[in-house]
Structure formats: structure tokens, C-alpha cells
C-alpha positions as CSV (number, residue, x, y, z in Angstrom):
1,M,-24.6,14.2,-15.5
2,A,-25.8,16.2,-18.0
3,G,-23.7,16.2,-21.1
4,H,-22.8,18.6,-24.8
5,S,-25.7,17.9,-27.0
6,K,-24.7,15.3,-29.6
7,W,-27.6,13.7,-31.4
8,A,-28.1,16.3,-34.7
9,N,-24.2,14.7,-35.2
10,I,-24.5,11.9,-34.7
11,Q,-27.6,11.2,-37.1
12,H,-25.3,13.0,-39.7
13,R,-22.8,10.6,-39.3
14,K,-24.9,7.7,-39.5
15,G,-26.5,9.7,-42.7
16,R,-23.3,10.2,-44.1
17,Q,-22.7,6.1,-44.0
18,D,-25.5,5.3,-45.5
19,E,-24.3,7.5,-48.5
20,K,-21.2,5.5,-48.9
21,R,-21.7,1.7,-48.0
22,G,-19.1,1.0,-50.9
23,K,-16.2,2.3,-49.0
24,V,-17.8,1.1,-45.3
25,W,-17.0,-2.2,-46.7
26,T,-13.7,-1.1,-47.4
27,R,-12.5,-0.1,-43.6
28,V,-14.3,-2.4,-42.0
29,I,-12.5,-5.2,-44.5
30,R,-9.8,-3.6,-43.6
31,E,-10.5,-3.3,-39.3
32,I,-10.7,-7.0,-39.8
33,M,-7.4,-7.4,-41.5
34,V,-5.6,-5.3,-39.1
35,A,-7.8,-7.3,-36.3
36,A,-6.5,-10.8,-37.4
37,R,-2.7,-10.2,-38.2
38,T,-2.2,-8.3,-34.4
39,G,-4.6,-10.4,-32.5
40,G,-4.9,-14.0,-34.3
41,G,-8.0,-15.0,-36.5
42,D,-9.6,-16.7,-33.6
43,L,-13.3,-14.7,-32.7
44,S,-13.1,-16.0,-29.4
45,A,-9.9,-15.0,-27.9
46,N,-10.0,-12.0,-30.0
47,P,-12.5,-9.2,-28.8
48,R,-11.2,-6.4,-31.9
49,L,-11.9,-9.1,-34.7
50,R,-15.0,-10.0,-33.1
51,L,-16.4,-6.4,-32.9
52,A,-15.1,-5.3,-36.6
53,V,-16.4,-8.9,-37.5
54,E,-20.2,-7.3,-36.0
55,K,-19.9,-4.5,-38.2
56,A,-19.3,-6.6,-41.0
57,K,-22.7,-8.6,-40.3
58,A,-24.1,-4.7,-39.9
59,A,-22.4,-3.5,-42.9
60,N,-24.5,-7.1,-44.6
61,M,-20.5,-8.5,-45.8
62,P,-21.1,-11.3,-46.9
63,A,-19.6,-14.3,-44.1
64,D,-17.3,-15.6,-47.6
65,T,-16.3,-12.2,-47.6
66,V,-14.6,-12.3,-43.9
67,K,-13.5,-15.0,-43.4
68,R,-11.3,-15.3,-46.2
69,N,-9.6,-11.2,-45.2
70,I,-9.1,-13.0,-41.4
71,D,-7.3,-16.1,-43.5
72,K,-5.2,-13.0,-45.4
73,A,-4.5,-11.4,-42.4
74,T,-3.5,-14.5,-40.2
75,G,-1.4,-16.1,-43.6
76,N,-3.5,-18.8,-45.0
77,L,-3.6,-16.4,-48.3
78,E,-1.8,-13.9,-49.7
79,G,-2.8,-10.7,-49.5
80,V,-1.8,-6.7,-48.4
81,S,-0.4,-5.8,-45.2
82,Y,-2.1,-2.7,-44.0
83,E,-0.5,-0.7,-40.9
84,E,-2.0,1.5,-38.6
85,I,-1.4,5.4,-38.4
86,R,-3.0,8.3,-36.4
87,Y,-2.1,11.8,-37.5
88,E,-3.5,15.1,-34.8
89,G,-4.9,18.7,-35.8
90,Y,-6.8,21.4,-35.4
91,G,-10.2,22.5,-37.1
92,I,-11.9,25.3,-37.1
93,G,-11.6,28.0,-34.3
94,G,-9.1,25.0,-32.2
95,A,-10.7,21.7,-32.3
96,A,-9.0,19.1,-32.0
97,I,-8.5,16.2,-34.8
98,I,-7.8,13.0,-34.9
99,V,-8.4,10.6,-37.3
100,D,-7.2,6.9,-37.3
101,T,-6.0,5.4,-41.0
102,M,-5.0,2.1,-41.8
103,T,-2.7,2.0,-45.6
104,D,0.0,0.1,-47.5
105,N,2.0,3.1,-48.6
106,R,1.8,5.9,-45.3
107,V,3.7,8.0,-47.8
108,R,0.7,8.7,-49.3
109,T,-1.6,8.8,-46.4
110,V,0.6,11.3,-45.0
111,A,0.0,12.9,-48.2
112,E,-3.7,13.5,-48.5
113,V,-4.0,13.9,-44.3
114,R,-2.0,17.4,-44.9
115,H,-3.8,18.3,-47.7
116,A,-7.2,18.1,-46.6
117,F,-6.1,19.6,-43.5
118,S,-4.3,22.6,-45.1
119,K,-7.4,22.5,-47.9
120,Y,-9.7,23.5,-45.6
121,G,-8.7,25.8,-42.9
122,G,-7.0,23.4,-40.1
123,N,-3.4,22.6,-39.7
124,M,-1.7,19.7,-38.4
125,G,-0.4,18.8,-35.5
126,T,2.5,16.3,-33.8
127,E,2.5,13.1,-32.1
128,G,0.5,13.6,-28.7
129,S,-1.0,16.9,-29.8
130,V,-4.3,16.9,-29.5
131,A,-4.5,13.3,-28.0
132,F,-4.1,13.9,-24.7
133,Q,-7.9,15.5,-24.9
134,F,-9.9,12.8,-25.2
135,K,-11.1,9.8,-23.4
136,H,-10.3,6.1,-25.5
137,C,-13.2,4.0,-24.1
138,G,-16.6,2.0,-24.9
139,Q,-19.5,3.9,-25.6
140,L,-23.2,3.2,-26.3
141,I,-25.2,6.4,-27.2
142,F,-29.2,5.6,-27.2
143,A,-31.9,7.6,-28.7
144,P,-33.6,10.5,-26.7
145,G,-37.4,9.2,-25.0
146,T,-35.0,5.8,-24.0
147,D,-35.7,4.7,-19.7
148,E,-33.1,6.9,-18.5
149,D,-32.9,5.8,-14.9
150,K,-34.0,2.2,-15.5
151,L,-30.3,2.7,-18.7
152,M,-28.7,3.6,-15.9
153,E,-29.5,1.1,-14.2
154,A,-28.9,-2.0,-15.6
155,A,-25.7,0.0,-17.3
156,L,-24.0,0.2,-13.8
157,E,-25.1,-3.4,-12.6
158,A,-23.5,-4.3,-16.1
159,G,-20.0,-2.7,-14.6
160,A,-19.8,0.5,-17.2
161,E,-17.8,3.1,-16.1
162,D,-21.0,6.6,-16.4
163,V,-24.1,7.0,-18.2
164,I,-24.3,10.7,-19.4
165,T,-28.0,12.6,-20.2
166,D,-27.4,14.6,-23.0
167,E,-29.1,18.1,-23.7
168,D,-31.8,16.7,-25.6
169,G,-32.4,13.3,-24.3
170,A,-29.8,10.8,-25.7
171,I,-28.2,8.9,-23.1
172,E,-24.4,7.8,-23.3
173,V,-23.5,4.8,-21.4
174,L,-19.5,4.7,-20.9
175,T,-17.0,2.4,-21.0
176,S,-13.6,0.8,-20.6
177,D,-12.8,-0.6,-23.3
178,A,-11.5,-3.9,-21.6
179,D,-16.1,-4.5,-20.3
180,F,-17.5,-2.6,-23.7
181,E,-18.8,-5.9,-25.5
182,A,-19.8,-7.3,-22.2
183,V,-21.5,-4.4,-21.3
184,K,-23.4,-4.1,-24.9
185,N,-24.2,-7.7,-24.8
186,T,-25.9,-7.1,-21.0
187,L,-27.6,-4.0,-21.5
188,S,-28.5,-6.1,-25.1
189,A,-30.4,-8.8,-23.2
190,A,-32.3,-6.2,-21.3
191,G,-34.2,-4.7,-23.6
192,F,-31.7,-1.8,-24.5
193,H,-30.6,-1.3,-27.8
194,S,-28.4,1.2,-28.9
195,E,-27.9,3.5,-31.9
196,V,-23.9,4.1,-32.3
197,A,-22.1,0.9,-30.4
198,E,-18.3,2.0,-31.0
199,V,-14.6,1.2,-28.9
200,T,-13.4,5.2,-30.0
201,M,-11.6,8.3,-28.5
202,R,-14.1,10.9,-27.1
203,A,-13.5,13.9,-26.4
204,E,-13.5,14.9,-23.0
205,N,-14.3,19.0,-24.2
206,N,-16.2,20.4,-26.3
207,I,-16.0,23.3,-28.4
208,E,-19.3,25.0,-29.5
209,L,-19.3,26.0,-33.9
210,S,-22.3,28.2,-35.7
211,G,-23.0,29.3,-38.1
212,D,-19.5,29.6,-40.8
213,D,-17.5,28.2,-38.6
214,A,-19.5,24.8,-37.5
215,A,-20.2,24.8,-41.6
216,R,-16.1,24.8,-42.7
217,M,-15.3,22.4,-39.6
218,Q,-18.6,20.5,-41.0
219,K,-16.8,20.2,-44.8
220,L,-13.6,19.3,-42.9
221,L,-14.0,16.2,-41.6
222,D,-16.1,15.2,-44.3
223,V,-12.9,15.6,-46.9
224,L,-11.2,13.5,-44.3
225,E,-13.7,11.4,-44.0
226,D,-13.9,10.7,-47.5
227,L,-9.9,10.0,-47.7
228,D,-9.7,6.1,-49.0
229,D,-7.2,5.2,-46.1
230,V,-8.9,7.3,-43.2
231,Q,-11.2,4.4,-40.6
232,D,-12.2,7.1,-38.3
233,V,-12.0,10.8,-37.2
234,F,-12.2,12.0,-34.0
235,H,-12.8,15.5,-33.3
236,N,-14.5,17.6,-30.0
237,A,-16.4,19.9,-32.2
238,D,-20.0,20.9,-31.5
239,I,-21.1,21.5,-34.3
240,Q,-24.7,23.9,-34.8
241,L,-25.4,23.6,-38.7
């Protein structure tokens, strides 16, 4: 099954993440705290927390920092309490955008998100206004040049739902959120190491943007991602810069 070109967008996102490593720590700490608060501090029994701790390790966060924030979230240490809030809206050309936040002050957060949308050409929507255009799933993306046949065979045997080859040669492996960790570990053991591995909101259909519209959309996304309370931004724009 063929998909849209995603590799350039992925490389842009990874570059942006490299530019702001300090913020990566902040986001990971919030994810650890919310995961631990909602699912408990036992890694073996909390897959969301395991995934957050993996992100912490990838960001070179010290183990004692990870443990301290788990303890804060589970009540062993006093800490800030974060709540998860999702905002939805439209960007340039009617592209759908989902903004996931973690905040200790929802009034501040909604004001900042609304301001970003309005200042940079988007519109805030109501709850559910665009979420139906996305699928909550596990996603692993492998670089162009990966052996498609071998990866597909290994992924489907591991329990993946679909394998999609994008126009630029990148390969996506899609799983249910429940099976994501098992599929990722099985593929890693088989020698397949993904460039992106996450539980995400994946757009069912994409809107192609180029030229000025693409640049404006990328600016809106960058501004949203730079907000302190924002954890993730999902969208259905295929940006051709």
C-alpha cells in the first residue's frame, strides 16, 4: 500500500527537536508524571510509563531525575499536578490540527493556544471537530532503503495492522496502541530499527500544501510546538517546502 511522502517532514521535526533539547526534557518529565499518576509507578504494569521512560533515556535524562518525577506523581514526593487537555482546530488550507497539552493552569494554556491559532492564520475548533480525521495508533517509521519485503513479513508476523510504503521510500508500520510495544520490540530484535516510534494520532487523509501556504502552515505548527504547555501537535498537512 502506498502512502504520502513523509520523510522530509520527519527530518524537519527531528531537526526542530534537536534544536530545543531543554524543552524535550520538560515534555518528557510531564509525560512521566501523568503516566505515573494515572497508571502507577510500576514500570512492568504501566506501558505508557515504560514508553515515557524510554523517551527520557533517548534524551539522556539521568535515572535519578526519572525516579524523582515518578515519586512526585505517585505521591511519594510533593510535586505539581498536571492535567491533560486536547485542543482541535484548523490551519492553512483547512488542514486539521490536534494540540495535546499538559498543564497546571488551563486558563493560561487555552489562551496561548488560541492566540497562536488566530495570529498565524488558523482557527480554534470545538472538541471533536477534527479528531475524527485521525486514528489513535502505534506508528514506527523506517528510513528509505529498508528491505520492504523482509520488514513487512516480520511486522505482520509480530502483529502489526498495516505496512505502508510512502512515496519517498520510507516505510510505516502501524499497530494498535495495545500492540505497539510488542511489535516495536520484536522488530528491534530482528534488526529493524525505526527512526520514529510512538503512539500517535495519525491522519487518515492528508492535505497537500506548497509554496506560501506550506511556509505559513509550518510557521503555525512551529509556534504551537514552542508553547511551554504543548506536548504534541498532530496534523494532516503534507507540507512541500
